[in-house]
N, C-alpha and C positions, 0 to 999 in steps of 0.2 A: 554707837556711832563710831565709825572708823573711816577716816579718809587717807588715801594714799597719794603721795606726790612723787616727783622724781627722786627726791632725797629724804622724804620724811614719811612717818606713819603717825597720823594724829589719831589718838585713840583714848578710850576711857582710862581713868587712873588704875594703877595696879600697885600693890604694896611695894614693889621694887622701885617705884618712883619716889617714894617718900624721902629716902636719904639724898638722892641727887637734887630734889627740889629744896630740901632744907639747906643744902650747900648753896644753891642758887639764890634763894631768898635771904640767906644769911650773909651773903656777900654785900658789904657796904657800898661797893661801886655799882653793883647791879641794881641795888635798892635805893640809890640816891635820889630817885624821883617818887619814892614811896614815903608815906608818913613815918615809917620807922623800919628798921631791919627786923625780920621776923625770926623768932626762935624756932627750934625744932618742934616744940609743942604747938606753936601758932601755925606752922606750916602744915602739920598733920590735921589740925582743926580746920584749916582752910581747904585742904584736899577733901576731907570728910564732907564739908559743906557743899563743895563743887560736885561731888558724887551725888549727894542728895538733890541738889538743884538740877542735875542732869536727869535724874528720875522724874522730877516734877515737870520740867520744861521740854524734855526730849533732846536737849543739847546744853552744853555748858563748856566752861574751860576744861581742857583735857591735856594729857601728856603729849609732848612732841618728841618722837623717838627717831633717831637716825636709822634709815633703812640699812640692812646689812649688819651693822654692829649692835643694834638694839639699845644703844646709849640714849638715856633720857637727857635731852639737851634743854628742856624748858617746858613751857606751857603756851598753847595757842588755842583760842576758841571764841565762842559767842556767849553772851549772857543776856538775860532779860534784866533791864535796869530796875532797880527798886523804885517804888512809887515816889519816894523822897527825891531821888535823883531826876526822874522823869519830870517832877513838878518843878525842879530848879532850872530846867532847860526850857526856854520859851516854846520850842516846837514839840515838846513832850515825846521824844523818840522812845521806842520800846527796847531796841536791841543794840548792844554794843559788841565790838570786836576788840580783843586784847591779846597781848603776847608778852612773854618774859623769856629771855634765853640766857643760858650761861655765857659769860663774857668771852670765853674761849671760841665761842661760835658766832660772835658778832662779825658783821662785815662780810658774810658769806652769802647773803641773800635768803637765808632760811626763814626769817620772819615774813617777808613779803610772799615767799613761796607758800608757807603754811596759811597765811592770812588769805591769799587768793583762793585756796581750796575751800576755806570756811566761807568766803563770800559766795562762791559757786553753790555751796550747800544752802546758804541762806536764800539765794534766788530760787533754787530748786524746791524749797518748801513754801515759796510764795511771799517771803518777807518783802515789804515795799522799800525798805531802806535799812541800812546799818550805819551806826555812828561809831566813832572812835573818840575817846577823850584822854587828855593827858595834861600835865602841867605845862603852862606857857613855856617854861625853860627847857622842856624836854625836846631838844632838837633832834636826837636820833629817832624817837618814836614819830615825830611829825614827818621826818624824811620818809619812813616806812609808809605812813599814811598816804603821803603823795605818790609814792611808787606804786601803791595798789589802787590808784585812781580816785582816792578820796579828796574832797575839796574842803578847805576850811570854810566854816560857816560862822563868821563873827557874831552873828545874831544869836547863836547858840552858846557862845562862851558864857561861863557862869562861875559861881562860887560853889565848890562841892560841899553839900551839907553834911557829908559824911567825914569831913576833916574839920578840926576845930578852928574857930575864928582866930585870925591872926597868924595862922600857920602859913609859911611861905609857899606851900603847895596847894593851898585851897583854890586859887584861881586856875580854872580849867579852859582849855580850848577845845572846840568841838569840830571834828571833821566828819563829813557824811558822804555816803555813796547811795544812790538810788538804784533800785532793781532795774537793769536795762530793759526787761520786758515790759515795764510799765511806762517807759518813755515814749 
């Protein structure tokens, strides 16, 4: 799967992405809404899992590369939610969208640009809806969710079963967007 926008190439992972992603995931400020800062080894395992899941589902989180320069600036993509997470959300959605960008690329509109391309792809394959989830405190991601036309669904807010009880990031908000062809 390869999507091209005005400024981005959204594509499957390549070995050249591992070092930039380790830097991005290893940045405490970028990872402030993650349960922990990831090590190089954890980043590589995560990329390997994402490659495997793309093979299984036909899509998954992938590299976000700047057109022209070829610089890997982060990750944007879709994922099939685990059964555990689907069960935790009252409406039981199946697919989520997510993004992580290097902080030097924040505020340039790259996350909404890439996310819109992935939403267009989701609609092209007939997905009825896509959700986005984040920590309640993550105002920057919530702002991107609104920019791409997602609506907060308070009934979907939940405790993330993949984060330990008592952790300050366990409470999640859910935003959703319905496939416009189904409306």
